[in-house]
VEXTIDREN-252480 format. One record per residue (C-alpha): x, y, z. Coordinates in steps of 0.2 Angstrom, whole numbers, plus 2048, in hexadecimal, padded with zeros to 3 digits. Layout:
<recs>
- xx:yy:zz
- X:Y:Z
...
</recs>
This chain:
<recs>
- xx:yy:zz
- DEF:737:48B
- DED:74A:490
- DE3:75A:486
- DEB:75C:475
- DF8:769:475
- DEC:774:469
- DDF:774:475
- DE5:783:47F
- DE7:78D:46E
- DD7:788:468
- DCD:78B:477
- DD8:798:47E
- DD4:7A4:48F
- DE0:7B0:48C
- DE3:7B7:47C
- DF0:7C5:476
- DEC:7D0:467
- DFE:7D4:45F
- DFB:7E4:453
- DEA:7E9:45B
- DE4:7F7:451
- DD9:806:453
- DD7:807:440
- DC6:803:43A
- DCB:7F8:42C
- DDB:7F1:432
- DDD:7DE:435
- DE1:7E1:446
- DD2:7ED:449
- DC7:7E0:441
- DCC:7D1:44E
- DC9:7DA:45B
- DB9:7DF:459
- DB5:7CF:452
- DBC:7C6:463
- DB1:7D2:46D
- DA2:7D0:462
- DA1:7BE:465
- DA2:7C1:476
- DB3:7B9:47C
- DB3:7B7:48E
- DC4:7B4:491
- DD2:7C3:493
- DD7:7CB:484
- DE6:7D5:484
- DE8:7E4:475
- DFB:7E5:470
- E02:7F3:466
- E11:7FF:46D
- E09:80D:462
- DF9:80E:46B
- DF5:810:480
- DE2:808:47D
- DDA:800:46D
- DC8:800:46D
- DC6:805:480
- DD3:7F9:486
- DE5:7FA:48D
- DF1:7F7:480
- E02:7EE:486
- E13:7F2:47B
- E17:7E1:47A
- E12:7CE:47E
- E1F:7CE:48C
- E17:7DE:493
- E07:7D6:498
- E0D:7CC:4A8
- E01:7BE:4A5
- DFF:7AD:49E
- DFA:7AE:48C
- DF1:79E:483
- DF1:7A6:473
- DFA:7B4:469
- DF2:7BB:45B
- DFD:7C5:44F
- DF8:7D1:441
- E09:7DA:43E
- E15:7DC:42E
- E1E:7CB:42A
- E2E:7D0:42E
- E2A:7D4:440
- E23:7C3:444
- E33:7B7:448
- E36:7C4:455
- E25:7C4:45D
- E25:7B1:45C
- E35:7B1:465
- E2F:7BD:471
- E1C:7B4:474
- E27:7A4:476
- E32:7AC:485
- E1F:7B2:48D
- E1C:7A0:48E
- E0D:7A4:47F
- E07:792:47D
- E01:796:468
- E01:7A2:45C
- DF5:7A6:44E
- E00:7B1:43F
- DF4:7BB:434
- E01:7C3:42A
- E06:7BF:418
- E16:7BF:410
- E1D:7AE:414
- E1F:79D:40B
- E13:7A4:3FD
- E1E:7B3:3F7
- E2C:7A8:3F2
- E3E:7A6:3F9
- E40:7B6:403
- E2F:7B1:40B
- E35:7A0:40E
- E43:7A5:416
- E3A:7B1:423
- E2C:7A1:426
- E3C:797:42B
- E41:7A4:436
- E30:7A5:43D
- E31:792:43F
- E42:791:449
- E3C:79E:454
- E2B:794:45A
- E37:784:45A
- E42:78C:467
- E36:78D:473
- E27:77F:46F
- E1A:78E:469
- E0E:788:45B
- E0A:793:44D
- DFA:793:442
- DFC:79A:433
- E05:7A6:42C
- DF9:7AE:41E
- DE8:7A8:427
- DD8:7AD:42A
- DD9:7A8:43D
- DCD:79C:446
- DBD:79D:44D
- DB7:790:45D
- DA4:796:45E
- DA2:78C:46E
- DB1:796:477
- DAA:7A6:46E
- DBA:7A9:466
- DBB:7B0:455
- DCD:7B3:453
- DCB:7B8:440
- DCB:7C7:435
- DBA:7C1:42B
- DA9:7C9:42B
- DA0:7BB:42D
- D9E:7B1:43D
- D9A:7A1:443
- D8C:798:44E
- D91:78A:45A
- D8E:778:450
- D95:766:44E
- D9F:76A:43E
- DB1:76F:43E
- DB9:777:42E
- DCC:778:42A
- DD1:782:41C
- DE1:788:413
- DD7:796:40D
- DD0:7A3:416
- DC6:7AA:407
- DBE:799:407
- DBC:799:41A
- DB3:7A9:416
- DA8:7A3:409
- DA2:794:412
- D9E:79D:422
- D94:7A9:418
- D8B:79B:410
- D88:790:422
- D82:7A1:429
- D74:7A1:41E
- D70:78E:41F
- D72:790:433
- D80:783:434
- D8B:783:442
- D9E:77F:445
- DA9:779:454
- DB7:77E:44C
- DBC:78A:43E
- DCD:78A:438
- DD9:793:42A
- DE9:78B:429
- DF0:797:41D
- E03:792:419
- E03:784:427
- E14:789:42B
- E12:77E:43A
- E02:777:441
- DF9:76F:431
- DED:765:42B
- DF3:756:436
- DF4:75F:447
- DE2:766:445
- DDA:755:441
- DE4:74D:44F
- DDC:75A:45A
- DCA:758:452
- DC9:744:452
- DC8:746:466
- DBE:758:466
- DAD:752:46E
- DA6:764:466
- DAA:75C:455
- D9E:74F:44C
- DA4:752:43B
- DB5:758:433
- DB5:763:421
- DC5:768:41A
- DC9:773:40B
- DDB:76D:406
- DE6:777:3F7
- DF7:76E:3FA
- DFE:762:408
- E0F:764:40D
- E11:756:41B
- E09:747:413
- E0B:73A:421
- E07:747:42C
- DF7:74A:422
- DF3:737:421
- DF5:733:432
- DEA:741:439
- DDE:73E:42D
- DDF:72B:42E
- DDC:72F:443
- DCD:73A:441
- DC4:730:434
- DC2:722:440
- DBB:72D:44B
- DAE:738:440
- DAA:73B:42E
- DB7:746:426
- DB0:74E:415
- DC0:758:40A
- DBF:762:3FC
- DD0:766:3F2
- DD2:772:3E6
- DDE:770:3D6
- DD6:760:3D0
- DDD:766:3C0
- DEC:769:3B9
- DE9:77E:3B9
- DE0:77C:3C8
- DF0:775:3D1
- DFB:782:3C8
- DF1:78F:3D0
- DF0:786:3E3
- E04:784:3E1
- E05:797:3DE
- DF8:79B:3EC
- DFE:790:3F9
- E11:78D:3F7
- E0D:779:3F8
- E0D:76B:3EB
- DFD:764:3E4
- DFC:750:3E2
- DF5:74A:3D4
- DE2:749:3D4
- DDF:736:3D3
- DEC:733:3E1
- DE3:73E:3ED
- DD6:736:3EB
- DDE:725:3EF
- DE5:72D:3FE
- DD2:732:405
- DCD:721:402
- DDB:71A:40D
- DD7:726:418
- DC6:723:41B
- DC0:734:416
- DB4:73A:407
- DB6:748:3F9
- DAA:753:3F5
- DAD:75E:3E4
- DA3:76E:3EA
- D9E:776:3FA
- D8C:772:3FB
- D91:75F:3F7
- D9E:761:406
- D8E:766:410
- D83:75A:40B
- D8F:74D:40F
- D93:752:41F
- D7F:753:423
- D7D:741:41E
- D8D:73B:426
- D8B:743:437
- D78:73C:437
- D7F:72D:43B
- D77:725:42D
- D83:718:425
- D81:70D:415
- D87:6FC:413
- D88:6FB:400
- D83:706:3F2
- D71:6FF:3ED
- D64:70E:3ED
- D50:70C:3ED
- D48:71B:3E6
- D35:720:3EF
- D2D:72D:3E6
- D1D:735:3E1
- D22:73B:3CF
- D2A:734:3C2
- D36:741:3BB
- D40:743:3CD
- D41:730:3CD
- D4A:72E:3BC
- D56:73E:3C1
- D5B:735:3D0
- D5D:726:3C9
- D68:72F:3BA
- D73:737:3C8
- D75:726:3D0
- D7B:71E:3C0
- D89:72B:3BE
- D8F:72A:3D0
- D90:716:3CD
- D82:712:3D9
- D77:704:3D7
- D63:707:3D6
- D5E:6F3:3D6
- D51:6EA:3D1
- D44:6E7:3E0
- D42:6D5:3E8
- D34:6CD:3E3
- D2D:6CD:3F5
- D2F:6E0:3F4
- D25:6E0:3E3
- D18:6D4:3EC
- D15:6E0:3FB
- D14:6F0:3F0
- D08:6E8:3E4
- CFC:6E4:3F3
- CFD:6F6:3FA
- CFF:702:3EC
- CF4:707:3DC
- CF4:6FD:3CD
- CFD:70A:3C1
- D0D:70C:3CE
- D1E:70A:3C5
- D20:6F8:3C9
- D33:6FB:3CD
- D41:704:3D3
- D3F:714:3D4
- D2F:712:3DD
- D22:71D:3D5
- D14:71F:3E2
- D0A:72A:3D5
- D05:73C:3D7
- CF7:73A:3E4
- D02:72E:3F0
- CFD:732:403
- D08:72F:413
- D02:71D:414
- D09:719:402
- D1A:71F:408
- D19:714:418
- D15:706:40F
- D22:707:400
- D32:70D:40D
- D2C:6FE:418
- D2E:6F2:408
- D3D:6FB:400
- D46:6F9:412
- D43:6E8:415
- D4B:6E5:403
- D5A:6DB:405
- D61:6E2:3F5
- D60:6F3:3FA
- D6C:6FD:406
- D62:70D:407
- D54:716:402
- D50:728:3FB
- D3D:72F:3FF
- D39:73D:3F0
- D2B:747:3F1
- D25:755:3E6
- D14:760:3ED
- D06:75B:3E3
- CF1:75F:3E5
- CEF:74F:3EF
- D00:751:3F9
- D02:753:40B
- D15:754:40E
- D16:757:421
- D0C:746:423
- D18:73E:416
- D28:746:41F
- D21:73E:430
- D1F:72E:429
- D32:72E:422
- D38:734:433
- D2F:724:43C
- D36:718:42E
- D47:71B:435
- D4C:70F:443
- D5F:713:446
- D6A:708:44C
- D7B:701:443
- D71:6F4:438
- D62:6FF:432
- D63:706:420
- D64:719:41D
- D55:724:416
- D58:734:40D
- D4B:740:40A
- D48:74C:3FC
- D3A:757:3FD
- D39:763:3ED
- D33:774:3ED
- D31:783:3F8
- D25:78A:402
- D19:779:403
- D27:76E:40A
- D2F:77B:416
- D28:773:424
- D2A:760:41F
- D3E:766:41D
- D3D:76C:42F
- D36:75D:435
- D46:753:42E
- D52:761:434
- D4A:75F:446
- D4B:74B:443
- D5F:74D:43E
- D58:742:42E
- D62:747:41E
- D56:751:411
- D5B:75A:402
- D52:765:3F5
- D58:75D:3E4
- D59:74C:3DD
- D6C:74C:3D9
- D71:753:3EB
- D68:745:3F3
- D6E:738:3EA
- D81:740:3EA
- D7D:740:3FE
- D7B:72C:3FE
- D89:729:3F3
- D93:733:401
- D8D:726:40C
- D93:716:401
- DA4:71F:3FE
- DA6:723:411
- DA3:710:414
- DAE:709:406
- DBC:716:40C
- DB9:711:41F
- DBB:6FE:41A
- DCC:704:410
- DD1:70D:420
- DCF:6FF:42A
- DDD:6F4:41F
- DED:6F5:426
- DF8:6EA:41B
- E04:6E0:423
- E15:6D7:41D
- E15:6CC:410
- E18:6BA:412
- E29:6B4:416
- E29:6A4:40C
- E31:6AE:3FC
- E36:6BE:403
- E3E:6CA:3F8
- E50:6CE:3F5
- E50:6E0:3F8
- E63:6E4:3FB
- E65:6DB:3EB
- E5A:6E6:3E3
- E61:6F4:3EC
- E72:6F1:3E5
- E6D:6F1:3D5
- E65:703:3D6
- E76:708:3DF
- E7F:704:3D2
- E77:70E:3C5
- E76:71C:3D0
- E89:71A:3D1
- E8A:71A:3C1
- E80:72B:3C0
- E72:722:3B8
- E5F:726:3BD
- E57:718:3B0
- E5A:706:3B1
- E5D:6FC:3A3
- E4F:6EE:39D
- E5A:6E1:3A5
- E5E:6EA:3B5
- E4B:6EF:3B7
- E47:6DE:3B6
- E53:6D7:3C1
- E4C:6E2:3CE
- E3B:6DB:3CB
- E41:6CA:3CB
- E49:6CF:3DC
- E38:6D2:3E3
- E31:6C1:3DD
- E29:6C9:3CC
- E2A:6BD:3BF
- E32:6C4:3AF
- E36:6C0:39E
- E49:6BA:39A
- E52:6C9:392
- E63:6C9:389
- E6C:6D8:384
- E75:6DA:374
- E81:6E9:36F
- E86:6E2:35D
- E7C:6D8:350
- E87:6CA:351
- E82:6CA:367
- E70:6C9:363
- E73:6BB:356
- E7B:6B0:365
- E6D:6B7:371
- E60:6B2:365
- E66:69F:364
- E67:69F:375
- E56:6A4:37A
- E4D:69D:36B
- E3F:6A3:35F
- E33:6AE:35C
- E3D:6BE:365
- E39:6CD:369
- E45:6DC:367
- E47:6EC:36F
- E52:6FB:370
- E5D:6FD:37D
- E60:710:383
- E60:719:393
- E58:727:389
- E49:720:381
- E3A:71B:38C
- E2E:718:37F
- E37:70D:373
- E28:70A:365
- E29:71E:362
- E3B:71C:35A
- E38:709:352
- E40:702:35F
- E34:6F3:360
- E35:6E3:355
- E2A:6D6:359
- E29:6C2:354
- E3B:6BF:34D
- E3C:6AE:345
- E4C:6AD:33F
- E5E:6B2:340
- E5E:6BD:330
- E4F:6C5:337
- E59:6C8:347
- E6A:6D1:33E
- E5E:6DC:334
- E53:6E0:341
- E62:6E6:34C
- E68:6F1:33E
- E57:6F9:33A
- E54:6FD:34C
- E64:704:351
- E64:70E:33F
- E51:715:343
- E55:718:357
- E65:724:351
- E5A:72E:344
- E4C:730:34F
- E55:733:360
- E67:739:35A
- E6A:73F:36A
- E66:72E:374
- E75:723:379
- E70:712:371
- E78:702:37A
- E71:6F4:36D
- E62:6EB:371
- E5A:6DF:37D
- E51:6CE:375
- E45:6C3:37F
- E3A:6B4:379
- E2A:6BB:376
- E1E:6B6:383
- E11:6AB:37C
- DFF:6AC:383
- DF0:6A9:37A
- DE4:6B2:386
- DF1:6BF:38D
- DEA:6D1:394
- DF7:6DE:392
- DF7:6E6:3A3
- E02:6F7:3AA
- E08:6F7:3BD
- E13:703:3C4
- E1A:70F:3D2
- E19:722:3CE
- E1F:72E:3DB
- E13:73C:3DF
- E1A:74C:3E5
- E0F:74D:3F3
- E0C:73A:3F9
- E18:731:3F2
- E19:721:3EC
- E0A:71D:3E3
- E06:709:3DC
- DFC:70B:3CC
- DF1:6FE:3C1
- DE9:6FD:3B0
- DE9:6F9:39E
- DFA:6F6:397
- E02:6F7:384
- E05:704:37A
- DF4:70E:37B
- DF8:711:38F
- DF8:725:38C
- DE8:723:381
- DDD:718:38C
- DE2:720:39D
- DDC:712:3A5
- DE4:712:3B4
- DE0:710:3CA
- DEB:715:3D8
- DEE:710:3E9
- DFA:716:3F5
- E04:708:3FC
- E07:6FE:407
- DF9:6F4:3FF
- DF0:6E2:403
- DE4:6D6:3FB
- DD6:6E0:3FF
- DDC:6F3:3F9
- DE4:6E9:3E9
- DD2:6E3:3E4
- DCB:6F3:3E5
- DD8:6FA:3DA
- DD6:6EE:3CE
- DC4:6F0:3CE
- DC2:703:3CC
- DCB:700:3B9
- DC3:6FB:3A8
- DCE:6EF:3A4
- DC9:6E4:3B4
- DBA:6DF:3AA
- DC5:6D5:39E
- DCE:6CC:3AC
- DBF:6C1:3AE
- DB8:6B3:3A3
- DB5:6BC:394
- DAD:6B4:383
- DB9:6A7:37F
- DC7:6AE:38B
- DCA:6A5:39D
- DCA:6B0:3AC
- DDD:6B6:3B0
- DE6:6AE:3BE
- DDF:6BD:3CB
- DEB:6B6:3D9
- DFB:6B9:3D0
- DF7:6CA:3CC
- DF3:6CE:3DB
- E04:6C8:3E3
- E0F:6D4:3D5
- E04:6E1:3DC
- E09:6DD:3ED
- E1A:6DC:3E8
- E1B:6EC:3DF
- E14:6F4:3F0
- E21:6EC:3FA
- E2E:6F3:3EC
- E27:705:3EE
- E28:703:401
- E3A:6FD:402
- E41:705:3F6
- E40:718:3F7
- E4E:71A:3E8
- E40:713:3DC
- E38:724:3D6
- E30:71B:3C6
- E2A:708:3C1
- E21:704:3B2
- E1E:6F1:3AD
- E16:6F3:39D
- E0F:6E7:397
- E0D:6DB:3A4
- E05:6CD:39C
- DF7:6C2:3A6
- DEF:6B3:3A2
- DE6:6A4:3AA
- DF8:69D:3AD
- E01:6AB:3B5
- E09:6BA:3AF
- E1A:6C2:3AB
- E23:6D3:3AA
- E26:6D6:398
- E2E:6E6:398
- E33:6F2:3A7
- E3B:703:3A9
- E3F:709:3BA
- E46:71A:3BF
- E50:71D:3CF
- E57:72C:3D9
- E61:72E:3EA
- E54:72C:3F9
- E51:73C:401
- E53:735:413
- E5F:72B:419
- E59:729:42C
- E45:726:428
- E43:715:421
- E33:718:41B
- E35:72C:419
- E2E:72B:407
- E1E:723:40A
- E0D:72D:410
- E07:71D:41A
- E13:715:424
- E13:702:420
- E15:6F3:42A
- E28:6F5:432
- E2D:6E5:42E
- E3F:6E8:432
- E3C:6E9:444
- E37:6D6:445
- E44:6CD:44F
- E48:6BB:457
- E4B:6BC:469
- E53:6AD:472
- E4E:6AD:484
- E5B:6A7:492
- E51:698:495
- E52:692:481
- E41:699:47C
- E41:6A5:46D
- E34:6B1:46B
- E2F:6BB:45C
- E2E:6CC:45D
- E26:6D7:452
- E1B:6E6:44F
- E07:6E2:450
- DFD:6DE:442
- DEB:6E0:43D
- DE9:6CE:43C
- DF0:6CC:451
- DDE:6D0:456
- DDB:6BE:45B
- DEB:6BC:464
- DE9:6CD:46D
- DD8:6C9:472
- DDE:6B7:47A
- DED:6BF:482
- DE3:6CD:48C
- DD6:6BE:492
- DE4:6B4:498
- DEB:6C2:4A4
- DE6:6C1:4B5
- DDB:6CE:4BD
- DE8:6D7:4C4
- DF3:6D8:4B4
- DE4:6DF:4A9
- DE1:6EC:4B8
- DF4:6EF:4B8
- DF4:6F2:4A5
- DE2:6FC:4A3
- DE0:704:4B3
- DCE:6FD:4B5
- DC4:6ED:4B4
- DC6:6E7:4A2
- DC2:6D3:49E
- DC4:6D4:48C
- DC7:6E1:47E
- DB8:6E7:475
- DB8:6E8:460
- DBC:6FA:461
- DCA:6F7:46E
- DCF:6E9:462
- DD1:6F3:453
- DD9:700:45D
- DE7:6F6:464
- DEC:6EC:453
- DE8:6F7:446
- DF6:705:44A
- DFC:713:441
- E10:70E:440
- E15:721:43D
- E0E:726:44C
- E0C:717:459
- E15:706:45C
- E10:6F5:464
- E1C:6E8:465
- E17:6D7:46A
- E1F:6C7:46E
- E1A:6B8:469
- E1D:6A4:469
- E18:696:460
- E12:688:46A
- E0E:67E:45A
- E13:683:447
- E0B:691:440
- E01:694:450
- E05:6A4:45B
- E02:6A8:46C
- E05:6BB:472
- E10:6BC:483
- E12:6CE:484
- E0F:6E0:47B
- E17:6F1:47E
- E10:700:474
- E14:713:474
- E08:721:46C
- E11:730:469
- E08:740:470
- E02:74D:462
- E14:756:463
- E1C:747:45C
- E2B:749:469
- E24:740:476
- E18:730:479
- E0F:726:486
- E12:713:489
- E0B:704:48F
- E12:6F2:492
- E0A:6E2:498
- E13:6D0:499
- E07:6C1:49B
- E08:6BB:4AD
- E10:6AB:4AB
- E1F:6B1:4A1
- E21:6C1:4AE
- E35:6C1:4B6
- E3C:6B9:4A6
- E44:6CB:49E
- E36:6CE:491
- E2F:6DE:499
- E41:6E4:498
- E45:6DF:486
- E35:6E6:47E
- E38:6F6:488
- E48:6F9:481
- E43:6F4:46F
- E33:6FE:470
- E40:70E:478
- E4C:70B:467
- E3C:70E:45B
- E36:71C:464
- E48:725:465
- E48:720:452
- E38:72A:44D
- E3E:739:456
- E34:738:466
- E41:73E:475
- E35:73B:485
- E2C:72A:48A
- E21:72B:499
- E12:71F:49F
- E08:71E:4AE
- E09:70E:4BA
- DFC:709:4C9
- E05:70D:4D8
- E04:6FC:4DF
- E0D:6F5:4D0
- E1D:6F2:4D9
- E24:6E6:4CA
- E20:6F3:4BC
- E28:701:4C7
- E38:6F7:4CB
- E39:6F5:4B5
- E37:706:4B2
- E45:70B:4BE
- E50:6FB:4B8
- E4E:704:4A6
- E54:715:4A9
- E41:71D:4AE
- E3E:729:4BA
- E2F:724:4C8
- E25:730:4CF
- E15:735:4D7
- E07:73B:4CC
- E00:74C:4D4
- DEF:748:4CF
- DEE:737:4D3
- DF7:72E:4E2
- DF0:71E:4DB
- DFC:721:4CC
- E0F:722:4CA
- E18:72B:4BA
- E25:722:4B0
- E2E:72E:4A6
- E40:72B:49D
- E4A:738:48E
- E4E:72D:481
</recs>
């Protein structure tokens, strides 16, 4: 792919400042002075019809009057003038604009309409906008300070993207004192056009950026945010601060940015799936960036602490416990090594207290022993300056102990104090070894390492389709929902809810509805005793609150009395509610059953979220739940279950046997499938889901539905695009062989590797345009673990033996950042060429691309590949010479 479209904006060589001013305190004047003070080396054109000169430079009456190519327009004029100025910039072929002005979406309906007009003006010409209501951008390496901030930034390898200009200024002020440099500082403001997803796409491949910092107030485009975040986090560490962690803060953020803010635990779940980590404060954000950008990686959460003072060791241990880090007992062999080298009165455990007179040699011995310990994942070396302390020599020992390499364990340093340890800290900085000044900050940094490693593993989880052995009856479930919506109902009855669950192969208890006491008696005799009776009303959510639940009914007389009493109590408690009788079901008997709750909630930002936790009547009090963004797989599900308190009760507990965890995981997989395939489901509660050693059953269920917002995008309600199983097809070839054409899956890595190995040298060269014998591990991950929202890979496979697949072709496209065009590639195995497979795959790929809103497909072909050139022409592509490379031709087609 060519350069990102933001490259010319963020690395502009020509800038027009519209609204430039000689007024000392004006925005237009401050921006111009900042550009000049930073030493911008490109062309700079003030634009303001009121002035002939601005700060000694010629002022132009309009952008069009400049008569030169402009990369970037910076606009600091009143909000009502912006749409016309954007349209004028587009006509002058300006690449992009930064709109500083406020008065748009954050101001209410009138501002929103003005913002829509501005966006429409930009869309007419393809111009991209950063802002409005933003501080601007800084690109120190390009000497660009296009902001009205009083702060500046020095060149560095951190990128900062923030919705708040004030936060940008505060971080810049703090970073200036710390001598922290930046590759990019970008204030998004209202993010009417360019948003987090766009900038993350750019930064993922930006060679100047080593780590990315985000300050988030609200997310408008969850799919774009998640796709960009996942792409960036695969390449480099991403650390996020999000305001609005509590309800009051969320309300403030909504009024400030005009954006919706997701529930805090849902936002955490989104970051986990994206491979990013979250900080709570600005200082923690830089600590996380410091350790993650150092290249240090931890395989687990077990921390050894080496110190010359007991108190700091205890403080570090306390903080580790609070963060769910392990401070493990040291291995017997480690203790033996330490006993042989340390004074008799050392701590004989972890933390390893070397005592106040510890010299550099003791540190060297202790660090070496702890790093060799198989039960340790990282080491924190701590020092307090004491009478016998040589902090510089000890620092050198720590630096020498760092071996580097993928399999090495991380070492962190905490040299406490001031002037006495200044030189040691400078040594750590020069050696790029993460160092901190307090025990708590050190331990928090190690926690970020472990969180990053855990979330990176989750990032690699790309759930595939469920087994086809028992496919869900999606259409049957949808017909039940459509029937309720057709009647004007949003809440399904108990029997309807259980029917939807049963359609997704989730075990449910049999339920019968009775409108009268006589019907209840007939149902009771059919079901058998003991029974559970519950009020049936679309208006009553929590039945027990109105006396609407009776359990262990054992006689016909009790059925009659319970029916009458329940109807009366419910009518008195909720006179406005519609009472439709009762539901009866046989009591689910389980001596060792645990009550759980499984559900789906619809987050305002990230869409459907699967929830798991403790069940029963005390759900709201216990608040024991974990959430995850679908689609899920077994790995994600196990992590979700493990984060709850009830997880301990699912194992063997006193006299109780462990539950059937496999059955529980299968239910959560089915709930994930339901969340993906039924955009009509807004809420779902299974409470209780009773699980024991023999299986499980959904005893009660409630589903709330609504009409889907999108009728064109099958998965438009999802933040993470699930596996597009609807694209799987069986294609009978003219010679009688049937191929399966389907989207690629992560588990296809082995057959993808075998496919590439089977290609002839010529075919591999035609595909990769270089000598490639086999795919590296990184290439395999990149080719098989794809983001189905922005790319697609269709493979054709045959089964020479039952259950054994062989790949014979692949066609893929990757969307460009503009999301309206894409690059394609295709290769067919040598023995399968000339049989129409390439034509079929490309036609299928083009249909998918067109359905995603892509209207231009292009690719490069080795000039000597005559067969591919002929195929492209047959498919309607224009094949033409590449002006930059005579050995390559370009194939282009509008879809």
